[in-house]
Biopython code that builds the backbone (N, CA, C, O; Angstrom):
import numpy as np
from Bio.PDB.StructureBuilder import StructureBuilder

atoms = [
    (1, "MET", "N", (166.862, 60.788, 23.832)),
    (1, "MET", "CA", (166.103, 61.201, 25.041)),
    (1, "MET", "C", (164.639, 60.842, 24.334)),
    (1, "MET", "O", (164.195, 61.048, 23.204)),
    (2, "THR", "N", (164.024, 60.124, 25.690)),
    (2, "THR", "CA", (162.701, 59.646, 25.495)),
    (2, "THR", "C", (162.031, 60.582, 26.125)),
    (2, "THR", "O", (162.534, 61.276, 27.008)),
    (3, "SER", "N", (160.591, 60.701, 25.640)),
    (3, "SER", "CA", (159.438, 61.807, 26.373)),
    (3, "SER", "C", (158.801, 60.841, 27.074)),
    (3, "SER", "O", (158.537, 59.695, 26.709)),
    (4, "LYS", "N", (158.535, 61.460, 28.268)),
    (4, "LYS", "CA", (157.814, 60.785, 29.197)),
    (4, "LYS", "C", (156.645, 61.317, 29.477)),
    (4, "LYS", "O", (156.689, 62.487, 29.856)),
    (5, "ARG", "N", (155.275, 60.654, 29.384)),
    (5, "ARG", "CA", (154.075, 61.095, 29.352)),
    (5, "ARG", "C", (153.728, 61.730, 30.712)),
    (5, "ARG", "O", (154.148, 61.266, 31.772)),
    (6, "LYS", "N", (153.031, 62.691, 30.634)),
    (6, "LYS", "CA", (152.826, 63.695, 31.915)),
    (6, "LYS", "C", (152.070, 62.758, 32.702)),
    (6, "LYS", "O", (151.042, 62.324, 32.182)),
    (7, "LYS", "N", (152.453, 62.267, 34.133)),
    (7, "LYS", "CA", (151.472, 61.566, 35.083)),
    (7, "LYS", "C", (150.200, 62.400, 35.447)),
    (7, "LYS", "O", (150.142, 63.592, 35.751)),
    (8, "SER", "N", (149.262, 61.542, 35.347)),
    (8, "SER", "CA", (147.709, 62.284, 36.013)),
    (8, "SER", "C", (147.936, 62.164, 37.446)),
    (8, "SER", "O", (148.480, 61.204, 37.992)),
    (9, "LYS", "N", (147.396, 63.398, 38.122)),
    (9, "LYS", "CA", (147.583, 63.761, 39.317)),
    (9, "LYS", "C", (145.928, 63.153, 39.868)),
    (9, "LYS", "O", (145.681, 63.190, 41.074)),
    (10, "TYR", "N", (145.197, 62.779, 39.182)),
    (10, "TYR", "CA", (143.614, 62.251, 39.506)),
    (10, "TYR", "C", (143.785, 61.037, 40.395)),
    (10, "TYR", "O", (144.508, 60.106, 40.041)),
    (11, "LYS", "N", (143.221, 61.035, 41.384)),
    (11, "LYS", "CA", (142.636, 59.912, 42.334)),
    (11, "LYS", "C", (141.592, 59.538, 41.954)),
    (11, "LYS", "O", (140.937, 60.320, 41.266)),
    (12, "PHE", "N", (141.061, 58.245, 42.250)),
    (12, "PHE", "CA", (139.762, 57.736, 42.197)),
    (12, "PHE", "C", (139.048, 57.378, 43.433)),
    (12, "PHE", "O", (138.943, 56.229, 43.863)),
    (13, "PRO", "N", (138.496, 58.592, 44.049)),
    (13, "PRO", "CA", (137.950, 58.705, 45.074)),
    (13, "PRO", "C", (136.449, 57.792, 44.964)),
    (13, "PRO", "O", (135.739, 57.598, 43.977)),
    (14, "VAL", "N", (136.287, 57.330, 46.386)),
    (14, "VAL", "CA", (135.030, 56.391, 46.348)),
    (14, "VAL", "C", (133.673, 57.070, 45.939)),
    (14, "VAL", "O", (132.731, 56.497, 45.389)),
    (15, "GLU", "N", (133.740, 58.364, 46.297)),
    (15, "GLU", "CA", (132.547, 59.260, 46.029)),
    (15, "GLU", "C", (132.263, 59.364, 44.263)),
    (15, "GLU", "O", (131.129, 59.528, 43.814)),
    (16, "ASP", "N", (133.541, 59.234, 43.353)),
    (16, "ASP", "CA", (133.465, 59.026, 41.915)),
    (16, "ASP", "C", (132.796, 57.823, 41.665)),
    (16, "ASP", "O", (131.867, 57.716, 40.864)),
    (17, "PHE", "N", (133.321, 56.795, 42.431)),
    (17, "PHE", "CA", (132.678, 55.511, 42.144)),
    (17, "PHE", "C", (131.187, 55.430, 41.985)),
    (17, "PHE", "O", (130.582, 55.047, 40.983)),
    (18, "TYR", "N", (130.685, 55.850, 43.125)),
    (18, "TYR", "CA", (129.282, 56.004, 43.428)),
    (18, "TYR", "C", (128.526, 56.970, 42.277)),
    (18, "TYR", "O", (127.508, 56.610, 41.684)),
    (19, "LYS", "N", (129.092, 58.053, 42.098)),
    (19, "LYS", "CA", (128.884, 59.012, 40.955)),
    (19, "LYS", "C", (128.796, 58.442, 39.458)),
    (19, "LYS", "O", (127.990, 58.971, 38.694)),
    (20, "ILE", "N", (129.495, 57.517, 39.070)),
    (20, "ILE", "CA", (129.601, 56.819, 37.763)),
    (20, "ILE", "C", (128.619, 55.681, 38.014)),
    (20, "ILE", "O", (127.948, 55.318, 37.048)),
    (21, "LEU", "N", (128.466, 55.135, 39.061)),
    (21, "LEU", "CA", (127.290, 54.085, 39.154)),
    (21, "LEU", "C", (125.802, 54.761, 39.192)),
    (21, "LEU", "O", (124.842, 54.036, 38.929)),
    (22, "LYS", "N", (125.611, 56.021, 39.487)),
    (22, "LYS", "CA", (124.531, 56.681, 39.681)),
    (22, "LYS", "C", (124.358, 56.963, 38.038)),
    (22, "LYS", "O", (123.309, 56.616, 37.496)),
    (23, "GLN", "N", (125.250, 57.498, 37.391)),
    (23, "GLN", "CA", (125.365, 58.025, 35.875)),
    (23, "GLN", "C", (124.588, 56.860, 35.166)),
    (23, "GLN", "O", (123.611, 57.077, 34.449)),
    (24, "GLN", "N", (125.130, 55.513, 35.435)),
    (24, "GLN", "CA", (125.062, 54.081, 34.781)),
    (24, "GLN", "C", (123.747, 53.852, 34.903)),
    (24, "GLN", "O", (123.261, 52.979, 34.184)),
    (25, "ASP", "N", (123.050, 54.449, 35.664)),
    (25, "ASP", "CA", (121.618, 53.508, 36.643)),
    (25, "ASP", "C", (121.957, 52.407, 36.949)),
    (25, "ASP", "O", (121.358, 51.466, 36.429)),
    (26, "ASN", "N", (122.982, 52.164, 37.852)),
    (26, "ASN", "CA", (123.358, 50.735, 38.356)),
    (26, "ASN", "C", (123.307, 49.773, 37.380)),
    (26, "ASN", "O", (122.839, 48.663, 37.637)),
    (27, "ARG", "N", (123.866, 50.148, 35.929)),
    (27, "ARG", "CA", (123.929, 49.182, 34.897)),
    (27, "ARG", "C", (125.250, 49.026, 34.543)),
    (27, "ARG", "O", (125.950, 50.037, 34.575)),
    (28, "CYS", "N", (125.733, 47.999, 34.219)),
    (28, "CYS", "CA", (126.927, 47.501, 33.707)),
    (28, "CYS", "C", (127.452, 48.233, 32.197)),
    (28, "CYS", "O", (126.933, 47.766, 31.183)),
    (29, "PHE", "N", (128.300, 49.180, 32.055)),
    (29, "PHE", "CA", (128.479, 49.708, 30.907)),
    (29, "PHE", "C", (128.688, 48.975, 29.591)),
    (29, "PHE", "O", (128.473, 49.486, 28.492)),
    (30, "LEU", "N", (129.212, 47.492, 29.832)),
    (30, "LEU", "CA", (129.008, 46.766, 28.600)),
    (30, "LEU", "C", (127.910, 45.988, 28.349)),
    (30, "LEU", "O", (127.463, 46.018, 27.202)),
    (31, "THR", "N", (127.353, 45.268, 29.203)),
    (31, "THR", "CA", (126.019, 44.257, 28.961)),
    (31, "THR", "C", (124.800, 44.724, 29.785)),
    (31, "THR", "O", (123.858, 43.942, 29.913)),
    (32, "GLY", "N", (124.748, 46.127, 30.437)),
    (32, "GLY", "CA", (123.383, 46.743, 30.880)),
    (32, "GLY", "C", (122.966, 45.736, 32.323)),
    (32, "GLY", "O", (121.894, 45.929, 32.897)),
    (33, "ARG", "N", (123.774, 44.859, 32.716)),
    (33, "ARG", "CA", (123.380, 44.009, 33.552)),
    (33, "ARG", "C", (123.644, 45.126, 34.916)),
    (33, "ARG", "O", (124.389, 46.106, 34.919)),
    (34, "GLU", "N", (122.702, 44.572, 36.131)),
    (34, "GLU", "CA", (122.783, 45.476, 37.283)),
    (34, "GLU", "C", (124.010, 45.104, 38.025)),
    (34, "GLU", "O", (124.585, 44.033, 38.218)),
    (35, "LEU", "N", (124.256, 46.502, 38.428)),
    (35, "LEU", "CA", (125.602, 46.644, 39.105)),
    (35, "LEU", "C", (125.181, 46.692, 40.744)),
    (35, "LEU", "O", (124.032, 47.007, 41.051)),
    (36, "LEU", "N", (125.993, 46.424, 41.575)),
    (36, "LEU", "CA", (126.164, 46.514, 43.011)),
    (36, "LEU", "C", (127.381, 46.793, 43.186)),
    (36, "LEU", "O", (128.264, 46.345, 42.455)),
    (37, "PRO", "N", (127.627, 47.689, 44.327)),
    (37, "PRO", "CA", (129.006, 47.790, 44.801)),
    (37, "PRO", "C", (130.016, 46.381, 44.786)),
    (37, "PRO", "O", (131.157, 46.315, 44.329)),
    (38, "GLU", "N", (129.249, 45.332, 45.409)),
    (38, "GLU", "CA", (130.130, 44.242, 45.369)),
    (38, "GLU", "C", (130.554, 43.434, 44.260)),
    (38, "GLU", "O", (131.432, 42.572, 44.299)),
    (39, "ASN", "N", (129.745, 43.837, 43.097)),
    (39, "ASN", "CA", (129.973, 43.191, 41.727)),
    (39, "ASN", "C", (130.806, 43.919, 40.940)),
    (39, "ASN", "O", (131.322, 43.290, 40.016)),
    (40, "THR", "N", (131.076, 45.039, 41.042)),
    (40, "THR", "CA", (131.324, 46.320, 39.950)),
    (40, "THR", "C", (132.930, 46.278, 40.229)),
    (40, "THR", "O", (133.443, 46.221, 41.347)),
    (41, "ASN", "N", (133.548, 46.314, 39.105)),
    (41, "ASN", "CA", (135.068, 46.873, 38.819)),
    (41, "ASN", "C", (134.995, 48.144, 38.080)),
    (41, "ASN", "O", (134.200, 48.084, 37.142)),
    (42, "SER", "N", (135.592, 49.289, 38.224)),
    (42, "SER", "CA", (135.787, 50.469, 37.389)),
    (42, "SER", "C", (136.860, 50.188, 36.631)),
    (42, "SER", "O", (137.924, 49.700, 37.012)),
    (43, "GLU", "N", (136.500, 50.559, 35.383)),
    (43, "GLU", "CA", (137.742, 50.456, 34.338)),
    (43, "GLU", "C", (137.861, 51.726, 33.327)),
    (43, "GLU", "O", (136.924, 52.490, 33.094)),
    (44, "HIS", "N", (139.080, 51.825, 32.800)),
    (44, "HIS", "CA", (138.969, 52.955, 31.656)),
    (44, "HIS", "C", (138.146, 52.857, 30.506)),
    (44, "HIS", "O", (138.068, 51.724, 30.031)),
    (45, "ILE", "N", (137.538, 53.718, 29.963)),
    (45, "ILE", "CA", (136.737, 53.440, 28.744)),
    (45, "ILE", "C", (137.698, 53.083, 27.707)),
    (45, "ILE", "O", (137.623, 51.958, 27.213)),
    (46, "VAL", "N", (138.770, 54.065, 27.238)),
    (46, "VAL", "CA", (139.904, 53.985, 26.281)),
    (46, "VAL", "C", (141.012, 53.659, 27.427)),
    (46, "VAL", "O", (141.281, 54.390, 28.380)),
    (47, "PRO", "N", (141.488, 52.631, 27.178)),
    (47, "PRO", "CA", (142.861, 51.828, 28.177)),
    (47, "PRO", "C", (143.725, 53.006, 27.944)),
    (47, "PRO", "O", (143.699, 53.680, 26.914)),
    (48, "VAL", "N", (144.610, 53.245, 29.123)),
    (48, "VAL", "CA", (145.633, 54.041, 29.384)),
    (48, "VAL", "C", (146.521, 53.674, 28.350)),
    (48, "VAL", "O", (146.868, 54.473, 27.480)),
    (49, "ARG", "N", (146.898, 52.527, 28.402)),
    (49, "ARG", "CA", (147.856, 51.916, 27.196)),
    (49, "ARG", "C", (147.484, 52.111, 25.948)),
    (49, "ARG", "O", (148.371, 52.079, 25.095)),
    (50, "LYS", "N", (146.286, 52.323, 25.593)),
    (50, "LYS", "CA", (146.166, 52.674, 24.299)),
    (50, "LYS", "C", (145.592, 54.368, 24.043)),
    (50, "LYS", "O", (144.772, 54.719, 23.194)),
    (51, "GLY", "N", (146.137, 55.046, 24.820)),
    (51, "GLY", "CA", (146.236, 56.367, 24.795)),
    (51, "GLY", "C", (145.134, 57.125, 25.815)),
    (51, "GLY", "O", (145.168, 58.343, 25.990)),
    (52, "GLY", "N", (144.292, 56.370, 26.372)),
    (52, "GLY", "CA", (143.269, 57.026, 27.320)),
    (52, "GLY", "C", (144.074, 57.569, 28.295)),
    (52, "GLY", "O", (145.271, 57.345, 28.479)),
    (53, "GLU", "N", (143.120, 58.514, 29.090)),
    (53, "GLU", "CA", (143.706, 59.415, 30.346)),
    (53, "GLU", "C", (143.210, 58.786, 31.532)),
    (53, "GLU", "O", (142.193, 58.093, 31.495)),
    (54, "HIS", "N", (143.925, 59.002, 32.688)),
    (54, "HIS", "CA", (143.155, 58.325, 34.086)),
    (54, "HIS", "C", (142.530, 59.748, 34.544)),
    (54, "HIS", "O", (143.032, 60.555, 35.326)),
    (55, "GLU", "N", (141.417, 59.830, 33.914)),
    (55, "GLU", "CA", (140.496, 60.844, 34.493)),
    (55, "GLU", "C", (139.123, 60.654, 34.609)),
    (55, "GLU", "O", (138.736, 59.882, 33.732)),
    (56, "PHE", "N", (138.189, 61.063, 35.369)),
    (56, "PHE", "CA", (136.957, 61.073, 35.689)),
    (56, "PHE", "C", (135.982, 60.680, 34.354)),
    (56, "PHE", "O", (135.049, 59.882, 34.266)),
    (57, "THR", "N", (136.475, 61.404, 33.555)),
    (57, "THR", "CA", (135.669, 61.114, 31.977)),
    (57, "THR", "C", (135.948, 59.792, 31.246)),
    (57, "THR", "O", (135.226, 59.277, 30.392)),
    (58, "ASN", "N", (137.020, 59.365, 31.681)),
    (58, "ASN", "CA", (137.444, 58.000, 31.011)),
    (58, "ASN", "C", (137.203, 56.768, 31.921)),
    (58, "ASN", "O", (137.960, 55.808, 31.781)),
    (59, "ILE", "N", (136.284, 56.720, 32.774)),
    (59, "ILE", "CA", (136.297, 55.684, 33.594)),
    (59, "ILE", "C", (134.673, 55.133, 33.583)),
    (59, "ILE", "O", (133.755, 55.952, 33.611)),
    (60, "CYS", "N", (134.432, 53.735, 33.543)),
    (60, "CYS", "CA", (132.932, 53.371, 33.600)),
    (60, "CYS", "C", (132.908, 52.092, 34.769)),
    (60, "CYS", "O", (133.913, 51.556, 35.237)),
    (61, "ASN", "N", (131.808, 51.837, 35.026)),
    (61, "ASN", "CA", (131.806, 50.388, 35.615)),
    (61, "ASN", "C", (131.044, 49.564, 34.939)),
    (61, "ASN", "O", (129.990, 49.753, 34.332)),
    (62, "VAL", "N", (131.823, 48.430, 35.143)),
    (62, "VAL", "CA", (131.494, 46.954, 34.525)),
    (62, "VAL", "C", (131.205, 45.806, 35.720)),
    (62, "VAL", "O", (131.725, 45.775, 36.836)),
    (63, "ILE", "N", (130.412, 45.053, 35.265)),
    (63, "ILE", "CA", (130.688, 43.972, 36.042)),
    (63, "ILE", "C", (131.852, 43.170, 36.398)),
    (63, "ILE", "O", (132.468, 42.690, 35.446)),
    (64, "ALA", "N", (132.310, 42.911, 37.651)),
    (64, "ALA", "CA", (133.573, 42.368, 37.777)),
    (64, "ALA", "C", (133.989, 40.998, 36.939)),
    (64, "ALA", "O", (135.187, 40.745, 36.807)),
    (65, "PRO", "N", (133.258, 40.357, 36.528)),
    (65, "PRO", "CA", (133.651, 38.867, 36.254)),
    (65, "PRO", "C", (134.310, 39.184, 34.672)),
    (65, "PRO", "O", (134.944, 38.277, 34.133)),
    (66, "LEU", "N", (134.142, 40.422, 34.007)),
    (66, "LEU", "CA", (134.320, 40.988, 32.549)),
    (66, "LEU", "C", (135.997, 40.527, 32.559)),
    (66, "LEU", "O", (136.482, 39.844, 31.657)),
    (67, "SER", "N", (136.853, 41.075, 33.852)),
    (67, "SER", "CA", (138.271, 40.867, 33.656)),
    (67, "SER", "C", (138.605, 39.580, 33.952)),
    (67, "SER", "O", (139.826, 39.447, 34.031)),
    (68, "LYS", "N", (137.934, 38.497, 34.160)),
    (68, "LYS", "CA", (138.359, 37.199, 34.713)),
    (68, "LYS", "C", (137.708, 36.086, 33.712)),
    (68, "LYS", "O", (137.505, 34.964, 34.176)),
    (69, "LEU", "N", (137.398, 36.341, 32.445)),
    (69, "LEU", "CA", (136.633, 35.529, 31.574)),
    (69, "LEU", "C", (137.132, 34.436, 31.265)),
    (69, "LEU", "O", (136.459, 33.408, 31.340)),
    (70, "LYS", "N", (138.500, 34.430, 30.828)),
    (70, "LYS", "CA", (138.974, 33.173, 30.476)),
    (70, "LYS", "C", (139.583, 32.267, 31.305)),
    (70, "LYS", "O", (139.803, 31.085, 31.040)),
    (71, "ARG", "N", (139.894, 32.950, 32.483)),
    (71, "ARG", "CA", (140.480, 32.147, 33.586)),
    (71, "ARG", "C", (139.293, 31.346, 34.685)),
    (71, "ARG", "O", (139.472, 30.324, 35.347)),
    (72, "TYR", "N", (138.031, 32.233, 34.594)),
    (72, "TYR", "CA", (137.258, 31.847, 35.712)),
    (72, "TYR", "C", (136.076, 31.256, 35.171)),
    (72, "TYR", "O", (135.544, 30.403, 35.881)),
    (73, "TYR", "N", (135.494, 31.546, 33.959)),
    (73, "TYR", "CA", (134.225, 31.065, 33.498)),
    (73, "TYR", "C", (134.348, 30.278, 32.321)),
    (73, "TYR", "O", (135.215, 30.434, 31.462)),
    (74, "THR", "N", (133.324, 29.313, 32.317)),
    (74, "THR", "CA", (132.917, 28.270, 31.238)),
    (74, "THR", "C", (132.541, 29.063, 29.761)),
    (74, "THR", "O", (132.061, 30.194, 29.686)),
    (75, "GLU", "N", (132.821, 28.342, 28.832)),
    (75, "GLU", "CA", (132.482, 28.877, 27.260)),
    (75, "GLU", "C", (130.975, 29.469, 27.494)),
    (75, "GLU", "O", (130.730, 30.643, 27.216)),
    (76, "GLU", "N", (129.915, 28.534, 28.056)),
    (76, "GLU", "CA", (128.815, 28.859, 27.871)),
    (76, "GLU", "C", (128.556, 30.303, 28.913)),
    (76, "GLU", "O", (127.734, 31.130, 28.517)),
    (77, "GLU", "N", (128.969, 30.440, 29.654)),
    (77, "GLU", "CA", (129.062, 31.804, 30.467)),
    (77, "GLU", "C", (129.399, 32.918, 29.995)),
    (77, "GLU", "O", (128.755, 33.963, 30.083)),
    (78, "ILE", "N", (130.766, 32.698, 29.296)),
    (78, "ILE", "CA", (131.361, 33.889, 28.258)),
    (78, "ILE", "C", (130.295, 33.974, 27.308)),
    (78, "ILE", "O", (129.969, 35.155, 27.188)),
    (79, "VAL", "N", (129.498, 33.085, 26.459)),
    (79, "VAL", "CA", (128.741, 33.352, 25.367)),
    (79, "VAL", "C", (127.462, 34.000, 25.925)),
    (79, "VAL", "O", (126.689, 34.529, 25.127)),
    (80, "ASN", "N", (127.262, 33.997, 26.881)),
    (80, "ASN", "CA", (126.095, 34.691, 27.606)),
    (80, "ASN", "C", (126.353, 35.936, 28.188)),
    (80, "ASN", "O", (125.376, 36.595, 28.543)),
    (81, "PHE", "N", (127.696, 36.477, 28.388)),
    (81, "PHE", "CA", (128.148, 37.887, 28.887)),
    (81, "PHE", "C", (128.095, 38.490, 27.541)),
    (81, "PHE", "O", (127.657, 39.628, 27.374)),
    (82, "ALA", "N", (128.626, 37.588, 26.363)),
    (82, "ALA", "CA", (128.773, 38.223, 25.020)),
    (82, "ALA", "C", (127.343, 38.733, 24.344)),
    (82, "ALA", "O", (127.267, 39.750, 23.655)),
    (83, "ALA", "N", (126.155, 37.809, 24.672)),
    (83, "ALA", "CA", (124.786, 37.988, 24.033)),
    (83, "ALA", "C", (124.469, 39.222, 24.920)),
    (83, "ALA", "O", (123.494, 39.876, 24.552)),
    (84, "ASP", "N", (125.180, 39.686, 26.114)),
    (84, "ASP", "CA", (124.528, 40.632, 26.719)),
    (84, "ASP", "C", (125.104, 41.766, 26.314)),
    (84, "ASP", "O", (124.421, 42.789, 26.315)),
    (85, "ILE", "N", (126.293, 41.803, 25.945)),
    (85, "ILE", "CA", (126.898, 42.951, 25.155)),
    (85, "ILE", "C", (126.298, 43.346, 23.903)),
    (85, "ILE", "O", (126.080, 44.500, 23.536)),
    (86, "ILE", "N", (126.052, 42.270, 23.283)),
    (86, "ILE", "CA", (125.357, 42.642, 21.764)),
    (86, "ILE", "C", (124.069, 43.179, 22.068)),
    (86, "ILE", "O", (123.680, 44.250, 21.602)),
    (87, "ASN", "N", (123.300, 42.357, 22.951)),
    (87, "ASN", "CA", (121.996, 43.140, 23.230)),
    (87, "ASN", "C", (121.986, 44.656, 23.791)),
    (87, "ASN", "O", (121.125, 45.480, 23.485)),
    (88, "TRP", "N", (122.952, 44.872, 24.562)),
    (88, "TRP", "CA", (123.123, 46.307, 25.207)),
    (88, "TRP", "C", (123.649, 47.036, 24.184)),
    (88, "TRP", "O", (122.903, 47.959, 23.856)),
    (89, "LYS", "N", (124.716, 46.956, 23.524)),
    (89, "LYS", "CA", (125.462, 47.893, 22.798)),
    (89, "LYS", "C", (125.492, 47.636, 21.591)),
    (89, "LYS", "O", (126.008, 48.505, 20.888)),
    (90, "GLY", "N", (125.000, 46.463, 20.948)),
    (90, "GLY", "CA", (125.248, 45.816, 19.576)),
    (90, "GLY", "C", (124.764, 46.995, 18.420)),
    (90, "GLY", "O", (125.452, 47.424, 17.493)),
    (91, "LYS", "N", (123.349, 47.381, 18.780)),
    (91, "LYS", "CA", (122.817, 47.922, 17.699)),
    (91, "LYS", "C", (123.600, 49.505, 17.214)),
    (91, "LYS", "O", (123.540, 49.996, 16.087)),
    (92, "LYS", "N", (124.251, 50.036, 18.304)),
    (92, "LYS", "CA", (125.372, 51.049, 17.964)),
    (92, "LYS", "C", (126.202, 50.602, 17.006)),
    (92, "LYS", "O", (126.322, 51.463, 16.134)),
    (93, "TYR", "N", (126.813, 49.653, 16.792)),
    (93, "TYR", "CA", (127.609, 49.222, 15.896)),
    (93, "TYR", "C", (126.980, 48.142, 14.851)),
    (93, "TYR", "O", (127.586, 47.292, 14.198)),
    (94, "GLY", "N", (125.546, 48.434, 14.886)),
    (94, "GLY", "CA", (125.042, 47.274, 13.646)),
    (94, "GLY", "C", (125.026, 45.866, 13.733)),
    (94, "GLY", "O", (125.037, 45.092, 12.776)),
    (95, "TYR", "N", (124.995, 45.535, 15.109)),
    (95, "TYR", "CA", (124.680, 44.226, 15.351)),
    (95, "TYR", "C", (123.631, 43.555, 16.084)),
    (95, "TYR", "O", (123.404, 44.126, 17.151)),
    (96, "SER", "N", (122.961, 42.602, 15.886)),
    (96, "SER", "CA", (121.965, 42.123, 16.998)),
    (96, "SER", "C", (122.188, 40.870, 16.920)),
    (96, "SER", "O", (122.925, 40.376, 16.066)),
    (97, "SER", "N", (121.418, 40.055, 18.028)),
    (97, "SER", "CA", (121.573, 38.781, 18.189)),
    (97, "SER", "C", (120.164, 37.920, 18.371)),
    (97, "SER", "O", (119.240, 38.386, 19.037)),
    (98, "VAL", "N", (120.089, 36.814, 17.818)),
    (98, "VAL", "CA", (118.977, 35.929, 17.903)),
    (98, "VAL", "C", (119.324, 34.657, 18.489)),
    (98, "VAL", "O", (120.241, 33.984, 18.019)),
    (99, "LYS", "N", (118.601, 34.261, 19.555)),
    (99, "LYS", "CA", (118.876, 32.713, 20.287)),
    (99, "LYS", "C", (118.200, 31.764, 19.248)),
    (99, "LYS", "O", (116.990, 31.795, 19.027)),
    (100, "LYS", "N", (119.006, 30.982, 18.675)),
    (100, "LYS", "CA", (118.523, 30.253, 17.383)),
    (100, "LYS", "C", (117.754, 28.781, 18.131)),
    (100, "LYS", "O", (116.665, 28.318, 17.790)),
    (101, "TYR", "N", (118.549, 28.304, 19.082)),
    (101, "TYR", "CA", (117.861, 26.979, 19.660)),
    (101, "TYR", "C", (118.355, 26.913, 21.064)),
    (101, "TYR", "O", (119.381, 27.469, 21.455)),
    (102, "GLU", "N", (117.572, 26.211, 21.776)),
    (102, "GLU", "CA", (117.933, 25.890, 23.224)),
    (102, "GLU", "C", (118.658, 24.728, 23.538)),
    (102, "GLU", "O", (118.552, 23.668, 22.921)),
    (103, "LYS", "N", (119.493, 24.955, 24.626)),
    (103, "LYS", "CA", (120.640, 24.122, 24.990)),
    (103, "LYS", "C", (119.726, 22.897, 25.405)),
    (103, "LYS", "O", (118.671, 22.925, 26.038)),
    (104, "LYS", "N", (120.395, 21.840, 24.894)),
    (104, "LYS", "CA", (119.889, 20.429, 25.175)),
    (104, "LYS", "C", (120.139, 19.933, 26.431)),
    (104, "LYS", "O", (121.347, 20.046, 26.639)),
    (105, "LYS", "N", (119.467, 19.344, 27.546)),
    (105, "LYS", "CA", (119.440, 18.750, 28.725)),
    (105, "LYS", "C", (119.839, 17.307, 28.628)),
    (105, "LYS", "O", (119.867, 16.605, 29.639)),
]
sb = StructureBuilder()
sb.init_structure("model")
sb.init_model(0)
sb.init_chain("A")
sb.init_seg("    ")
for serial, (resi, resn, name, xyz) in enumerate(atoms, 1):
    if name == "N":
        sb.init_residue(resn, " ", resi, " ")
    sb.init_atom(name, np.array(xyz, "f"), 0.0, 1.0, " ", f" {name:<3s}", serial, name[0])
structure = sb.get_structure()
């Protein structure tokens, strides 16, 4: 017999979306970029498939393109997102970034 995980009864109402947006000062959880309702997706901080719970305290807001990087964005755009993440969250993990040269035109 396999054990089934207890299903969460939490629903994610629109009011919670706006609460989280306000808690994060309208900034992306990963990049620090400005969030507007139309450019924002809500994601689990710890993915459910990795043991995270579907509950209010495990949800953050991120810029919508983060879920579409490989399919929809160029390498340069992905690098710019990555640099924003390092600049916003990197210090916590011992990272920093320095732009060494400008792109040739």
